ROGU-93943 format. One record per residue (C-alpha): residue number from 1; residue in one letter; x, y, z negated. Coordinates in steps of 0.05 Angstrom, whole numbers. Layout:
ATOM resi resn      x      y      z
ATOM  NUM    A      X      Y      Z
...
REM end
This chain:
ATOM resi resn      x      y      z
ATOM    1    M      0      0      0
ATOM    2    A     27     68     19
ATOM    3    P     42    115    -39
ATOM    4    S     -8    167    -13
ATOM    5    K    -63    113    -14
ATOM    6    R    -44     94    -85
ATOM    7    H    -46    167   -106
ATOM    8    R   -118    171    -81
ATOM    9    D   -135    106   -116
ATOM   10    I   -103    130   -181
ATOM   11    L   -146    194   -179
ATOM   12    R   -208    154   -162
ATOM   13    L   -197    107   -222
ATOM   14    L   -186    166   -268
ATOM   15    E   -249    200   -244
ATOM   16    R   -288    137   -257
ATOM   17    D   -257    112   -322
ATOM   18    G   -227    174   -354
ATOM   19    T   -161    165   -390
ATOM   20    V   -128    100   -368
ATOM   21    A    -66     65   -395
ATOM   22    V     -7     62   -347
ATOM   23    A     -4    -14   -353
ATOM   24    E    -78    -19   -337
ATOM   25    L    -68     25   -274
ATOM   26    A    -12    -21   -252
ATOM   27    R    -56    -82   -262
ATOM   28    K   -116    -53   -225
ATOM   29    L    -73    -31   -166
ATOM   30    N    -32    -95   -167
ATOM   31    V     36    -61   -171
ATOM   32    S     93    -61   -220
ATOM   33    L     99    -13   -279
ATOM   34    E    159     18   -245
ATOM   35    T    119     31   -182
ATOM   36    I     60     62   -218
ATOM   37    R    105    107   -259
ATOM   38    R    138    130   -195
ATOM   39    D     70    144   -165
ATOM   40    I     47    183   -226
ATOM   41    K    109    228   -227
ATOM   42    P     91    273   -167
ATOM   43    L     17    275   -188
ATOM   44    A     38    300   -257
ATOM   45    G     87    348   -224
ATOM   46    N     33    383   -183
ATOM   47    G    -17    384   -240
ATOM   48    S    -65    332   -211
ATOM   49    V    -58    288   -273
ATOM   50    I    -32    295   -344
ATOM   51    K     16    244   -373
ATOM   52    L     -2    221   -444
ATOM   53    H     33    171   -489
ATOM   54    G     28    107   -449
ATOM   55    A    -31    133   -409
ATOM   56    V    -52    183   -357
ATOM   57    S   -113    229   -351
ATOM   58    L   -144    283   -308
ATOM   59    P   -132    354   -334
ATOM   60    S   -206    368   -340
ATOM   61    I   -215    307   -386
ATOM   62    V   -161    328   -434
ATOM   63    G   -199    393   -446
ATOM   64    E   -267    361   -452
ATOM   65    A   -312    365   -513
ATOM   66    P   -314    303   -557
ATOM   67    F   -382    282   -532
ATOM   68    E   -360    286   -459
ATOM   69    K   -299    243   -475
ATOM   70    R   -343    191   -509
ATOM   71    M   -387    190   -447
ATOM   72    R   -327    165   -407
ATOM   73    E   -310    110   -457
ATOM   74    N   -337     42   -432
ATOM   75    S   -380     81   -384
ATOM   76    G   -392     22   -339
ATOM   77    A   -419    -20   -397
ATOM   78    K   -463     37   -423
ATOM   79    R   -491     49   -354
ATOM   80    A   -508    -25   -346
ATOM   81    I   -542    -27   -414
ATOM   82    A   -582     36   -397
ATOM   83    A   -605      6   -331
ATOM   84    A   -628    -58   -365
ATOM   85    V   -667    -20   -417
ATOM   86    A   -697     28   -366
ATOM   87    A   -724    -32   -329
ATOM   88    T   -767    -49   -390
ATOM   89    I   -798     20   -393
ATOM   90    R   -859     37   -350
ATOM   91    D   -884    102   -320
ATOM   92    G   -926    139   -371
ATOM   93    D   -892    108   -433
ATOM   94    S   -873    148   -494
ATOM   95    I   -801    144   -518
ATOM   96    M   -762    171   -577
ATOM   97    M   -686    173   -571
ATOM   98    D   -631    197   -617
ATOM   99    T   -567    230   -593
ATOM  100    G   -513    184   -567
ATOM  101    T   -474    168   -504
ATOM  102    T   -513    105   -488
ATOM  103    T   -579    139   -499
ATOM  104    S   -555    196   -454
ATOM  105    F   -540    145   -400
ATOM  106    L   -610    116   -411
ATOM  107    A   -640    186   -400
ATOM  108    R   -605    189   -333
ATOM  109    E   -631    120   -314
ATOM  110    L   -702    143   -331
ATOM  111    L   -699    198   -277
ATOM  112    G   -733    148   -231
ATOM  113    H   -794    144   -279
ATOM  114    R   -854    190   -280
ATOM  115    R   -901    219   -333
ATOM  116    L   -857    201   -391
ATOM  117    T   -867    231   -460
ATOM  118    L   -800    240   -494
ATOM  119    V   -782    259   -565
ATOM  120    T   -709    271   -581
ATOM  121    N   -659    311   -622
ATOM  122    S   -609    313   -564
ATOM  123    S   -605    375   -520
ATOM  124    D   -570    333   -467
ATOM  125    I   -626    282   -464
ATOM  126    A   -680    336   -466
ATOM  127    R   -646    375   -410
ATOM  128    T   -639    313   -368
ATOM  129    L   -713    293   -369
ATOM  130    A   -749    360   -379
ATOM  131    T   -784    395   -321
ATOM  132    V   -781    334   -275
ATOM  133    N   -830    280   -254
ATOM  134    D   -888    308   -296
ATOM  135    N   -851    289   -360
ATOM  136    K   -867    319   -428
ATOM  137    V   -807    331   -473
ATOM  138    Y   -808    349   -547
ATOM  139    M   -743    368   -580
ATOM  140    A   -729    369   -655
ATOM  141    G   -708    436   -681
ATOM  142    G   -652    459   -725
ATOM  143    E   -580    480   -715
ATOM  144    L   -547    445   -657
ATOM  145    R   -480    413   -670
ATOM  146    S   -423    439   -627
ATOM  147    D   -395    370   -610
ATOM  148    N   -458    338   -582
ATOM  149    G   -512    391   -578
ATOM  150    A   -559    353   -625
ATOM  151    A   -602    374   -684
ATOM  152    F   -601    339   -751
ATOM  153    G   -624    349   -822
ATOM  154    T   -692    351   -857
ATOM  155    T   -724    396   -804
ATOM  156    A   -707    348   -747
ATOM  157    I   -728    286   -787
ATOM  158    E   -795    318   -808
ATOM  159    F   -809    338   -736
ATOM  160    V   -800    268   -706
ATOM  161    S   -838    236   -763
ATOM  162    R   -902    266   -734
ATOM  163    F   -898    223   -671
ATOM  164    A   -914    150   -657
ATOM  165    V   -884    124   -592
ATOM  166    T   -880     61   -551
ATOM  167    H   -804     56   -550
ATOM  168    A   -758     81   -606
ATOM  169    V   -686     77   -582
ATOM  170    I   -622     92   -622
ATOM  171    S   -548     85   -607
ATOM  172    T   -500     67   -662
ATOM  173    G   -427     71   -682
ATOM  174    A   -420      2   -713
ATOM  175    V   -455    -66   -715
ATOM  176    N   -437   -122   -762
ATOM  177    A   -472   -183   -792
ATOM  178    G   -503   -137   -844
ATOM  179    G   -539    -95   -792
ATOM  180    I   -535    -27   -758
ATOM  181    M   -483     22   -786
ATOM  182    D   -459     92   -771
ATOM  183    F   -403    139   -793
ATOM  184    D   -444    202   -806
ATOM  185    L   -497    208   -860
ATOM  186    E   -543    256   -823
ATOM  187    E   -540    216   -759
ATOM  188    A   -556    152   -797
ATOM  189    E   -615    184   -832
ATOM  190    F   -643    210   -767
ATOM  191    A   -634    143   -732
ATOM  192    R   -668    107   -790
ATOM  193    M   -729    151   -781
ATOM  194    V   -730    140   -705
ATOM  195    L   -733     65   -714
ATOM  196    T   -797     71   -755
ATOM  197    R   -834    111   -702
ATOM  198    G   -838     61   -646
ATOM  199    K   -880     -1   -631
ATOM  200    R   -814    -26   -604
ATOM  201    A   -750     -9   -641
ATOM  202    L   -688    -17   -598
ATOM  203    V   -614     -8   -611
ATOM  204    V   -568      4   -551
ATOM  205    T   -494     -6   -559
ATOM  206    D   -435    -33   -521
ATOM  207    H   -394    -92   -546
ATOM  208    S   -337    -49   -573
ATOM  209    K   -381    -32   -633
ATOM  210    F   -387   -104   -656
ATOM  211    G   -351   -122   -720
ATOM  212    R   -340    -50   -741
ATOM  213    D   -354    -29   -813
ATOM  214    G   -390     38   -812
ATOM  215    L   -394     85   -871
ATOM  216    V   -470     89   -875
ATOM  217    R   -522     34   -865
ATOM  218    V   -578     52   -817
ATOM  219    S   -619    -12   -822
ATOM  220    G   -618    -87   -823
ATOM  221    F   -636   -128   -762
ATOM  222    D   -705   -139   -790
ATOM  223    A   -721    -66   -775
ATOM  224    I   -708    -73   -700
ATOM  225    T   -744   -108   -643
ATOM  226    A   -683   -117   -599
ATOM  227    L   -609   -103   -591
ATOM  228    A   -587    -85   -520
ATOM  229    T   -514    -94   -503
ATOM  230    D   -466   -115   -448
ATOM  231    K   -434   -177   -478
ATOM  232    A   -457   -230   -526
ATOM  233    P   -441   -211   -599
ATOM  234    P   -397   -253   -645
ATOM  235    P   -431   -314   -676
ATOM  236    D   -444   -282   -744
ATOM  237    I   -480   -223   -712
ATOM  238    A   -518   -268   -664
ATOM  239    E   -541   -312   -722
ATOM  240    A   -563   -252   -763
ATOM  241    L   -603   -225   -704
ATOM  242    S   -637   -292   -693
ATOM  243    A   -653   -300   -767
ATOM  244    A   -686   -231   -767
ATOM  245    G   -727   -248   -705
ATOM  246    A   -694   -193   -664
ATOM  247    E   -686   -203   -589
ATOM  248    L   -618   -199   -555
ATOM  249    L   -621   -162   -488
ATOM  250    L   -557   -173   -447
ATOM  251    A   -544   -126   -390
REM end
């Protein structure tokens, strides 16, 4: 492969996957580490990419907000999960979603649906689905966080508690045999309320969250209808899901 062709392929992979390890680039392009480092050098020299410790990234990604960076992490898996969940939602359904990268991907997958009623605390999700396809969008109020543009606290929780929806969907930072966990108290409290507001309570998360120990417990598996993910969970989590009667939806 000519160096110019590899340069284009490197940029294409970075646009798709975000920050990528140098060794992973070499593997994906089927070249040696020495070759990929030689290819990266002129790209870094003209500012097309930025060299990090053992990895490479696009300049725009390095300066991104934390939420935008998280959107790029495991984006293929999150997109597949979102597509699988969107296929279970019908035109005219009501949905409540908390803020999260996988729920943001779900919002984008729902752009093909019509007449949805959406309740959310995420400005990204609200902005995605508002004013299109005869949707109705209700957004929880309060101060928006700078990192993800979402509202939390007692005002947001009280607002969403007024609704009863068909699908209640949350994302999460950690899943272990004990249930659904998160790392932020306010996010966990909001997600806990969301789960109580749907006929169907759904957790969407990619496999990288399995086995993590979060700081705050959101719920046990008995509080959810289904867990949607991209790969089968470890045996202890799978057994706990089955024991609780929760469905496993694999993208």
